[in-house]
C-alpha positions in Angstrom: -132.5 177.7 -158.0 -133.3 176.1 -154.7 -136.9 174.9 -154.7 -139.3 174.8 -151.4 -142.8 173.6 -150.7 -145.4 176.3 -150.6 -149.4 176.2 -150.6 -150.4 177.9 -154.0 -153.6 178.9 -155.6 -153.7 179.8 -159.4 -157.3 181.0 -159.1 -159.8 182.2 -156.7 -162.5 179.9 -155.3 -161.8 179.3 -151.7 -159.8 176.6 -149.9 -160.5 174.0 -152.5 -158.1 175.8 -154.8 -155.2 175.4 -152.4 -152.5 172.8 -153.3 -148.9 172.0 -152.1 -146.6 172.5 -155.0 -142.5 172.8 -155.3 -141.8 176.3 -156.3 -138.6 178.3 -156.2 -137.5 179.7 -153.0 -138.2 183.5 -152.7 -135.5 185.9 -153.5 -135.4 188.6 -151.3 -135.7 192.1 -152.7 -133.6 195.1 -151.3 -134.2 195.3 -147.5 -136.1 192.0 -147.3 -135.1 189.3 -145.1 -135.5 185.5 -146.1 -136.9 183.5 -143.0 -137.4 179.8 -142.8 -141.1 179.7 -141.7 -141.8 177.4 -138.5 -145.3 178.5 -138.3 -148.1 180.5 -139.9 -151.3 181.5 -138.8 -154.6 181.7 -140.5 -157.4 184.6 -140.7 -160.9 183.7 -141.3 -161.9 185.3 -145.0 -158.3 186.2 -146.1 -158.9 184.1 -149.4 -161.7 186.2 -150.1 -159.8 189.6 -150.0 -158.7 191.5 -153.2 -155.4 192.3 -151.4 -154.6 188.7 -151.1 -154.6 188.3 -155.0 -153.2 191.5 -156.3 -150.2 193.6 -155.9 -150.1 197.2 -154.6 -150.9 198.6 -158.2 -154.1 196.3 -158.2 -152.6 194.1 -160.8 -153.2 190.1 -160.6 -150.5 188.2 -159.0 -151.6 184.7 -159.1 -150.5 182.2 -158.2 -150.4 183.2 -154.9 -149.2 182.0 -151.3 -151.6 182.7 -148.3 -151.1 183.3 -144.6 -149.4 186.5 -143.6 -148.9 185.8 -139.9 -145.6 184.2 -139.6 -143.0 183.0 -137.0 -139.4 181.5 -138.1 -135.8 182.0 -138.1 -133.7 184.6 -140.2 -131.7 183.0 -143.0 -130.5 185.9 -144.3 -131.0 189.7 -143.9 -129.5 192.9 -145.0 -127.0 194.8 -142.7 -128.1 197.2 -140.2 -131.7 195.7 -140.3 -132.0 195.0 -136.7 -132.2 191.3 -137.5 -129.4 188.8 -138.1 -128.8 185.0 -139.6 -130.2 183.0 -136.9 -132.4 185.0 -135.1 -136.1 183.8 -134.1 -138.4 186.4 -135.2 -142.3 186.8 -135.8 -144.0 189.5 -138.0 -147.0 190.4 -140.4 -146.1 190.0 -144.3 -147.9 192.9 -146.2 -151.0 191.5 -147.6 -150.2 192.2 -151.3 -147.0 190.0 -151.0 -147.0 186.1 -151.0 -147.5 184.7 -147.5 -146.0 182.4 -145.3 -147.8 179.1 -146.0 -144.4 177.9 -147.3 -141.2 176.7 -146.2 -139.5 179.9 -146.6 -140.9 183.7 -147.0 -139.5 187.0 -147.7 -140.8 190.1 -146.2 -139.0 193.5 -145.4 -136.8 193.0 -142.6 -138.0 196.3 -140.9 -141.1 194.7 -140.1 -139.8 191.8 -138.2 -139.7 191.8 -134.4 -137.6 189.2 -132.2 -139.9 186.5 -131.3 -140.6 186.1 -127.6 -138.6 183.6 -126.0 -141.5 182.4 -123.8 -143.8 181.5 -127.0 -143.4 178.7 -129.1 -143.3 179.6 -132.9 -146.9 178.4 -133.3 -148.0 180.7 -130.2 -146.0 183.8 -131.6 -147.7 183.2 -135.2 -151.0 183.2 -133.4 -150.3 186.5 -131.9 -149.1 188.3 -134.8 -152.6 189.7 -136.2 -154.5 189.2 -133.3 -152.1 191.1 -131.2 -151.5 194.0 -133.8 -155.3 194.3 -134.3 -155.9 194.6 -130.7 -153.0 197.0 -130.2 -154.2 199.3 -133.1 -157.7 199.2 -131.7 -157.1 199.8 -128.1 -153.9 201.9 -128.2 -153.6 203.6 -131.3 -157.3 204.2 -131.9 -159.1 204.4 -128.7 -156.1 205.5 -126.5 -157.3 203.4 -123.8 -156.9 204.8 -120.3 -156.7 203.0 -117.2 -160.2 202.2 -115.6 -162.0 202.9 -118.6 -165.0 200.3 -119.5 -164.3 198.1 -122.5 -166.8 195.9 -124.1 -165.5 193.4 -126.5 -167.8 191.5 -129.1 -167.1 188.1 -130.3 -164.7 187.7 -127.3 -163.7 183.9 -127.9 -162.4 184.3 -131.2 -158.8 184.8 -132.3 -159.0 188.7 -132.1 -161.3 189.1 -129.4 -159.7 186.8 -126.9 -156.4 188.7 -127.6 -158.3 192.0 -127.4 -159.8 191.0 -123.8 -156.3 190.1 -122.6 -154.7 193.3 -123.8 -157.5 195.4 -122.4 -157.1 194.0 -119.0 -153.2 194.3 -119.3 -153.6 197.9 -120.0 -155.9 198.5 -117.0 -159.3 198.4 -118.8 -162.5 197.1 -117.0 -163.5 194.4 -119.6 -167.0 193.0 -120.4 -167.1 190.3 -122.9 -169.8 188.9 -125.0 -169.9 185.3 -126.1 -171.8 182.1 -126.2 -172.5 180.3 -123.0 -170.3 177.6 -124.0 -167.2 180.1 -124.1 -168.2 182.0 -121.0 -165.8 180.1 -118.5 -162.9 180.3 -121.0 -163.4 184.2 -121.6 -163.7 184.7 -118.0 -160.3 182.9 -117.6 -158.8 185.7 -119.9 -159.5 188.5 -117.4 -163.1 189.8 -118.3 -164.7 191.3 -115.3 -168.2 190.3 -116.7 -169.2 187.9 -119.5 -172.4 188.3 -121.1 -174.2 185.4 -122.8 -175.5 186.8 -126.0 -178.2 183.9 -126.3 -179.9 184.8 -122.9 -181.1 188.1 -123.8 -180.0 191.6 -125.3 -176.8 192.5 -124.5 -177.4 196.3 -124.5 -179.8 195.5 -121.7 -177.1 194.3 -119.7 -174.4 196.9 -120.2 -174.2 200.6 -120.7 -171.9 203.5 -120.0 -169.0 201.8 -121.8 -166.2 203.9 -122.9 -164.8 201.5 -125.8 -166.4 198.9 -127.7 -164.3 196.6 -130.0 -166.6 194.7 -132.5 -165.2 191.5 -134.4 -168.6 190.5 -135.4 -170.2 193.1 -137.6 -173.8 193.4 -139.0 -176.6 193.8 -136.4 -174.2 193.2 -133.5 -172.1 196.3 -134.8 -175.4 198.6 -135.1 -176.6 197.6 -131.7 -173.2 197.8 -130.0 -173.5 201.7 -130.5 -176.2 201.8 -127.7 -174.1 200.8 -125.1 -171.6 203.6 -125.2 -171.6 206.7 -123.0 -171.7 209.9 -125.0 -168.2 210.5 -126.6 -167.4 206.8 -126.3 -165.9 204.9 -129.3 -167.0 202.1 -131.2 -164.1 200.3 -133.0 -165.2 198.0 -136.1 -162.9 195.2 -137.2 -165.3 193.2 -139.5 -166.9 196.1 -141.5 -167.2 199.7 -141.9 -169.9 201.4 -139.6 -172.7 203.2 -140.9 -171.8 207.0 -140.8 -175.1 207.7 -139.2 -174.2 205.7 -136.1 -172.0 208.2 -134.7 -174.4 211.3 -135.0 -177.4 209.4 -133.7 -175.8 208.3 -130.7 -173.6 211.0 -130.0 -170.5 208.7 -130.2 -167.1 208.1 -132.3 -166.7 205.3 -134.7 -163.7 203.8 -136.1 -162.8 201.3 -138.9 -159.4 200.1 -139.8 -157.3 197.3 -141.4 -154.5 196.2 -139.4 -151.1 197.2 -140.7 -147.5 195.5 -139.8 -145.6 197.5 -137.2 -142.5 196.1 -135.7 -142.4 198.5 -132.8 -145.9 197.2 -131.8 -144.7 193.7 -132.0 -142.0 194.3 -129.8 -144.3 196.0 -127.0 -146.8 192.9 -127.5 -143.8 190.7 -127.1 -143.0 192.3 -123.6 -146.4 191.7 -122.5 -146.3 188.0 -123.5 -142.9 187.7 -121.7 -144.5 189.4 -118.6 -147.1 186.5 -118.8 -150.1 188.9 -119.3 -150.8 187.9 -123.1 -151.2 184.1 -123.9 -152.0 183.6 -127.6 -154.6 180.8 -127.8 -154.3 178.0 -130.5 -157.4 176.4 -131.5 -155.8 173.9 -133.8 -152.5 173.1 -135.8 -152.2 171.6 -139.1 -149.2 170.2 -141.3 -148.4 172.5 -144.1 -149.8 169.7 -146.7 -153.2 169.9 -144.8 -153.5 173.7 -145.5 -156.7 173.1 -147.5 -158.4 171.6 -144.6 -157.2 174.3 -142.1 -158.7 177.1 -144.3 -161.9 175.1 -144.4 -162.0 174.8 -140.9 -161.5 178.4 -140.3 -164.2 179.7 -142.6 -166.9 177.0 -141.6 -166.4 176.7 -137.9 -166.5 178.5 -134.5 -163.2 178.1 -132.6 -161.5 179.6 -129.7 -158.3 181.3 -130.7 -156.3 181.0 -134.1 -155.6 178.1 -136.5 -152.1 177.8 -137.2 -150.0 175.8 -139.9 -147.2 174.0 -138.4 -144.6 173.9 -141.1 -141.3 172.9 -139.2 -142.7 170.6 -136.2 
């Protein structure tokens, strides 16, 4: 059986449990494609998710390979799957499966979309989860209409920066909340107004908002309800909202976990090809520095995504 290098963790415990190992190349199941991974992106906190450690039935599946945001090239794929050997593709590997921090990964072929030609593999990997989250927040959940007012909390982060760009591309009027160090950067993404959260209460500077996308959680989530017009929607990415928020403010609330979706990746790719979405890469690390990369994501504030550059 052909071997490959992969990042593996045999027990929970954070980045310190990650190590490079030689392991058999995955054997694709029925309907799977085998992909030579070129780049994989990291999401903060993913090593703490139960889904990273169990299968669909909740059974332990250690040792695990992390990182589910992937861009690469098809090695083999089933006929009539929409992809073929040699295609450059990107996609989100289901969380209950081994991820893409490896030289090869297997995933359902139906979830893979053509990699936008204008993006590098690093950029494509960086757009997978951020783009899907932004799309599922703004389009699938909020049904954003042109001209509506959108406020994005945590606008400089990976999901936040993509949400700002997509909201602008969809015709939204975007207010972004971030630190003063990130204000110029966030404005460059297309935000009409940028609020410095250190200079005062953001709710004193914004009201009548149609959609809030909160990537921060906690007190920021609760206070965000106050900037919405009656009937507006608060979309929470970091944690489920208190059910009382909706009734007490006369608004709607929503929480979701991002899901893989080929069709949405195709649409995001079209925006990228048109030059309206630009995935932001904070830092890139080689595969053998994955533990350092995960530690950096968990303990530092960064603009955009951290990626693993697996085939430089």
